[in-house]
C-alpha positions as semicolon CSV with decimal commas, in nm:
position;residue;x (nm);y (nm);z (nm)
1;X;1,706;-1,673;-4,497
2;X;1,365;-1,747;-4,643
3;X;1,278;-1,644;-4,995
4;X;0,911;-1,682;-5,080
5;X;0,859;-1,887;-5,395
6;X;1,225;-1,869;-5,491
7;X;1,567;-2,012;-5,433
8;X;1,686;-2,046;-5,073
9;X;2,060;-2,123;-5,045
10;X;2,028;-2,288;-4,703
11;X;1,746;-2,514;-4,815
12;X;1,939;-2,603;-5,130
13;X;2,251;-2,691;-4,929
14;X;2,048;-2,907;-4,688
15;X;1,878;-3,097;-4,971
16;X;2,211;-3,148;-5,149
17;X;2,373;-3,277;-4,829
18;X;2,098;-3,513;-4,715
19;X;2,009;-3,612;-5,070
20;X;2,356;-3,739;-5,159
21;X;2,363;-4,106;-5,243
22;X;2,355;-4,322;-4,926
23;X;2,357;-4,028;-4,683
24;X;1,992;-4,064;-4,583
25;X;2,037;-4,438;-4,530
26;X;2,343;-4,382;-4,309
27;X;2,158;-4,128;-4,098
28;X;1,853;-4,359;-4,069
29;X;2,077;-4,635;-3,932
30;X;2,234;-4,395;-3,682
31;X;1,891;-4,282;-3,559
32;X;1,884;-4,615;-3,373
33;X;2,204;-4,528;-3,188
34;X;2,580;-4,538;-3,235
35;X;2,716;-4,787;-3,487
36;X;3,062;-4,907;-3,576
37;X;3,187;-4,872;-3,932
38;X;3,134;-5,243;-4,004
39;X;2,780;-5,227;-3,863
40;X;2,697;-4,933;-4,088
41;X;2,842;-5,112;-4,390
42;X;2,635;-5,422;-4,314
43;X;2,316;-5,223;-4,254
44;X;2,327;-5,050;-4,594
45;X;2,357;-5,314;-4,869
46;X;2,548;-5,199;-5,176
47;X;2,741;-4,925;-4,997
48;X;3,117;-4,955;-5,053
49;X;3,365;-4,893;-4,772
50;X;3,519;-4,606;-4,970
51;X;3,186;-4,431;-5,017
52;X;3,084;-4,494;-4,655
53;X;3,409;-4,332;-4,539
54;X;3,349;-4,035;-4,769
55;X;2,992;-3,982;-4,652
56;X;3,088;-4,013;-4,284
57;X;3,360;-3,750;-4,334
58;X;3,109;-3,515;-4,499
59;X;2,862;-3,566;-4,214
60;X;3,137;-3,510;-3,957
61;X;3,242;-3,189;-4,137
62;X;2,881;-3,067;-4,107
63;X;2,866;-3,169;-3,736
64;X;2,582;-3,412;-3,805
65;X;2,786;-3,719;-3,706
66;X;3,063;-3,758;-3,451
67;X;3,299;-4,037;-3,352
68;X;3,240;-4,180;-3,006
69;X;3,403;-4,447;-2,791
70;X;3,163;-4,730;-2,713
71;X;3,350;-4,939;-2,460
72;X;3,683;-4,959;-2,637
73;X;3,546;-4,948;-2,991
74;X;3,514;-4,641;-3,207
75;X;3,166;-4,583;-3,343
76;X;2,971;-4,312;-3,516
77;X;2,677;-4,133;-3,358
78;X;2,446;-3,850;-3,450
79;X;2,507;-3,517;-3,283
80;X;2,218;-3,305;-3,155
81;X;2,213;-3,142;-3,498
82;X;2,191;-3,486;-3,660
83;X;1,918;-3,613;-3,427
84;X;1,707;-3,310;-3,519
85;X;1,675;-3,465;-3,866
86;X;1,448;-3,735;-3,717
87;X;1,114;-3,568;-3,805
88;X;1,244;-3,476;-4,150
89;X;1,343;-3,832;-4,232
90;X;1,026;-3,972;-4,073
91;X;0,816;-3,740;-4,292
92;X;1,012;-3,832;-4,602
93;X;0,969;-4,201;-4,520
94;X;0,592;-4,158;-4,482
95;X;0,574;-3,969;-4,810
96;X;0,778;-4,241;-4,984
97;X;0,547;-4,514;-4,851
98;X;0,250;-4,333;-5,006
99;X;0,398;-4,217;-5,334
100;X;0,708;-4,412;-5,440
101;X;0,653;-4,740;-5,620
102;X;0,869;-5,025;-5,494
103;X;1,065;-5,212;-5,760
104;X;1,266;-5,511;-5,645
105;X;1,634;-5,475;-5,735
106;X;1,623;-5,764;-5,979
107;X;1,339;-5,610;-6,176
108;X;1,493;-5,263;-6,204
109;X;1,835;-5,414;-6,291
110;X;1,684;-5,621;-6,572
111;X;1,506;-5,312;-6,706
112;X;1,834;-5,120;-6,727
113;X;2,002;-5,412;-6,904
114;X;1,743;-5,421;-7,183
Protein backbone atom coordinates (compact mmCIF):
# COMPACT_ATOMS: atom_id res chain seq x y z
CA UNK A 1 0.00 0.00 0.00
CA UNK A 2 1.66 3.19 -1.16
CA UNK A 3 0.21 6.56 -0.30
CA UNK A 4 1.81 9.45 -2.15
CA UNK A 5 3.00 12.16 0.22
CA UNK A 6 1.10 10.71 3.16
CA UNK A 7 1.11 8.10 5.86
CA UNK A 8 1.85 4.51 4.84
CA UNK A 9 1.07 1.98 7.61
CA UNK A 10 3.54 -0.62 6.30
CA UNK A 11 6.38 1.87 6.08
CA UNK A 12 5.56 3.16 9.56
CA UNK A 13 5.57 -0.38 11.00
CA UNK A 14 8.92 -1.16 9.32
CA UNK A 15 10.54 2.02 10.64
CA UNK A 16 9.16 1.39 14.14
CA UNK A 17 10.46 -2.20 14.10
CA UNK A 18 13.94 -1.54 12.73
CA UNK A 19 14.25 1.76 14.56
CA UNK A 20 13.72 0.30 18.02
CA UNK A 21 16.68 0.75 20.30
CA UNK A 22 19.43 -1.82 19.54
CA UNK A 23 17.48 -3.62 16.79
CA UNK A 24 19.54 -2.22 13.93
CA UNK A 25 22.77 -3.09 15.74
CA UNK A 26 21.60 -6.67 16.34
CA UNK A 27 20.68 -7.10 12.69
CA UNK A 28 24.02 -5.59 11.57
CA UNK A 29 25.88 -8.17 13.67
CA UNK A 30 23.78 -10.99 12.20
CA UNK A 31 24.52 -9.82 8.65
CA UNK A 32 27.95 -11.41 9.17
CA UNK A 33 26.35 -14.79 9.91
CA UNK A 34 24.78 -16.70 12.78
CA UNK A 35 25.76 -15.65 16.29
CA UNK A 36 25.16 -17.11 19.72
CA UNK A 37 23.43 -15.03 22.37
CA UNK A 38 26.70 -14.31 24.19
CA UNK A 39 28.37 -13.27 20.92
CA UNK A 40 25.55 -10.84 20.19
CA UNK A 41 25.74 -9.41 23.70
CA UNK A 42 29.51 -8.91 23.36
CA UNK A 43 29.22 -7.35 19.90
CA UNK A 44 26.78 -4.64 21.01
CA UNK A 45 28.25 -2.77 24.01
CA UNK A 46 25.67 -1.45 26.45
CA UNK A 47 22.94 -3.90 25.46
CA UNK A 48 21.53 -5.76 28.48
CA UNK A 49 20.70 -9.46 28.31
CA UNK A 50 17.05 -8.69 29.08
CA UNK A 51 16.76 -6.21 26.22
CA UNK A 52 18.66 -8.48 23.84
CA UNK A 53 16.21 -11.30 24.63
CA UNK A 54 13.26 -8.98 24.06
CA UNK A 55 14.56 -7.70 20.73
CA UNK A 56 15.40 -11.22 19.50
CA UNK A 57 11.86 -12.35 20.37
CA UNK A 58 10.40 -9.40 18.44
CA UNK A 59 12.59 -10.19 15.43
CA UNK A 60 11.64 -13.87 15.61
CA UNK A 61 7.94 -12.92 15.77
CA UNK A 62 8.42 -10.90 12.57
CA UNK A 63 10.33 -13.80 10.91
CA UNK A 64 13.44 -11.65 10.52
CA UNK A 65 15.55 -13.82 12.84
CA UNK A 66 15.42 -17.55 13.51
CA UNK A 67 17.16 -19.90 15.92
CA UNK A 68 19.55 -22.35 14.30
CA UNK A 69 21.78 -25.18 15.50
CA UNK A 70 25.44 -24.48 14.80
CA UNK A 71 27.16 -27.72 15.68
CA UNK A 72 25.52 -28.35 19.02
CA UNK A 73 25.06 -24.70 19.99
CA UNK A 74 21.95 -22.65 19.49
CA UNK A 75 22.51 -19.43 17.59
CA UNK A 76 20.48 -16.74 15.91
CA UNK A 77 20.52 -16.12 12.17
CA UNK A 78 18.75 -13.85 9.75
CA UNK A 79 16.03 -15.38 7.64
CA UNK A 80 15.68 -14.54 3.94
CA UNK A 81 13.38 -11.71 5.01
CA UNK A 82 16.06 -10.46 7.41
CA UNK A 83 18.89 -10.71 4.88
CA UNK A 84 16.86 -8.55 2.49
CA UNK A 85 17.45 -5.68 4.93
CA UNK A 86 21.12 -5.61 3.86
CA UNK A 87 20.80 -2.81 1.26
CA UNK A 88 18.57 -0.82 3.61
CA UNK A 89 21.07 -0.94 6.46
CA UNK A 90 24.00 -0.34 4.09
CA UNK A 91 22.26 2.78 2.76
CA UNK A 92 21.46 4.00 6.25
CA UNK A 93 25.08 3.44 7.27
CA UNK A 94 26.34 5.45 4.29
CA UNK A 95 23.91 8.25 5.06
CA UNK A 96 25.00 8.26 8.73
CA UNK A 97 28.68 8.48 7.73
CA UNK A 98 27.91 11.60 5.69
CA UNK A 99 25.43 13.35 7.95
CA UNK A 100 25.61 12.21 11.58
CA UNK A 101 28.24 13.82 13.78
CA UNK A 102 30.17 11.36 15.93
CA UNK A 103 30.33 12.19 19.63
CA UNK A 104 32.42 9.92 21.81
CA UNK A 105 30.36 8.41 24.64
CA UNK A 106 32.31 10.27 27.30
CA UNK A 107 31.61 13.64 25.70
CA UNK A 108 27.87 13.09 25.25
CA UNK A 109 27.57 11.62 28.78
CA UNK A 110 29.27 14.67 30.30
CA UNK A 111 26.94 16.96 28.34
CA UNK A 112 23.87 15.23 29.77
CA UNK A 113 25.28 15.47 33.29
CA UNK A 114 25.69 19.26 33.11
